[in-house]
C-alpha positions as CSV (number, residue, x, y, z in Angstrom):
1,X,-6.1,250.2,31.9
2,X,-2.7,249.3,30.7
3,X,-1.7,246.7,28.4
4,X,-0.3,244.4,31.4
5,X,-3.0,244.5,33.5
6,X,-5.3,243.9,30.6
7,X,-3.6,240.9,29.7
8,X,-3.8,239.5,33.3
9,X,-7.4,240.2,33.3
10,X,-7.4,238.3,29.9
11,X,-5.4,235.3,31.4
12,X,-7.6,235.1,34.8
13,X,-10.8,235.2,32.6
14,X,-9.5,232.6,30.1
15,X,-8.2,230.1,32.6
16,X,-11.3,230.3,34.6
17,X,-12.9,228.1,32.0
18,X,-9.8,226.0,31.8
19,X,-9.7,225.5,35.4
20,X,-13.0,224.4,35.7
21,X,-12.8,221.8,33.1
22,X,-9.5,220.6,34.5
23,X,-10.6,220.3,38.1
24,X,-13.6,218.2,36.9
25,X,-11.5,216.3,35.0
26,X,-9.0,216.0,37.9
27,X,-11.8,214.6,39.9
28,X,-12.7,211.6,37.6
29,X,-9.4,211.0,36.0
30,X,-6.8,211.9,39.0
31,X,-4.6,214.7,39.5
32,X,-2.1,214.1,37.0
33,X,-4.3,213.8,34.4
34,X,-6.2,217.2,35.5
35,X,-2.8,219.1,35.3
36,X,-2.1,217.6,31.9
37,X,-5.5,218.7,30.6
38,X,-5.2,222.0,32.0
39,X,-1.9,222.6,29.7
40,X,-3.3,221.0,26.7
41,X,-7.2,220.0,25.9
42,X,-8.3,222.7,28.4
43,X,-6.8,225.2,26.5
44,X,-9.4,224.6,23.9
45,X,-12.3,224.5,26.3
46,X,-11.1,227.8,27.8
47,X,-10.9,229.4,24.3
48,X,-14.5,227.9,23.4
49,X,-15.9,229.2,27.1
50,X,-14.3,232.8,26.6
51,X,-15.2,232.7,23.1
52,X,-19.0,231.9,23.9
53,X,-19.5,234.0,27.1
54,X,-17.1,236.9,26.1
55,X,-16.6,237.3,23.0
56,X,-17.1,241.0,22.7
57,X,-14.1,241.6,24.8
58,X,-11.8,240.7,22.1
59,X,-12.2,244.1,20.8
60,X,-10.9,245.6,23.8
61,X,-7.9,243.9,23.6
62,X,-7.7,244.5,19.9
63,X,-7.5,248.1,20.4
64,X,-4.9,247.8,23.1
65,X,-2.8,246.1,20.2
66,X,-3.3,242.2,21.2
67,X,-4.5,240.2,18.6
68,X,-6.4,237.0,19.4
69,X,-3.8,234.4,18.5
70,X,-1.0,236.4,20.6
71,X,-3.5,236.3,23.6
72,X,-3.9,232.6,23.3
73,X,-0.2,232.0,22.6
74,X,0.9,234.1,25.4
75,X,-2.0,232.0,27.7
76,X,-0.4,228.8,26.8
77,X,3.2,229.5,27.1
78,X,2.4,230.9,30.8
79,X,0.5,227.8,31.8
80,X,3.4,225.7,30.2
81,X,5.8,227.7,32.1
82,X,3.5,227.6,35.9
83,X,2.3,223.9,35.5
84,X,5.7,222.5,34.1
85,X,7.6,222.5,37.6
86,X,4.5,221.2,39.1
87,X,3.9,218.2,36.7
88,X,7.8,217.4,36.9
89,X,7.4,217.2,40.7
90,X,4.4,215.2,40.5
91,X,6.0,212.6,38.0
92,X,9.1,212.3,39.8
93,X,8.0,211.9,43.4
94,X,4.5,209.8,42.6
């Protein structure tokens, strides 16, 4: 497994918890609130979920040269890049 595919596996696994919480929030508070939660508070929920269920996998990423803080920062930046335009379109047209 190379470093890029390892990171994308982490990204998918981390955002599984984030997405589940954000989707549930979107049902109760609306789509725009769910998207805002996805790129903000959901990151904490994703971290807690990943840390609780897959904590031992951090050794794999550490051996590949990724620190925990680097992984979390990169996931947060990518979520902002992916969801930023969606939020902008949503706020401009709704």
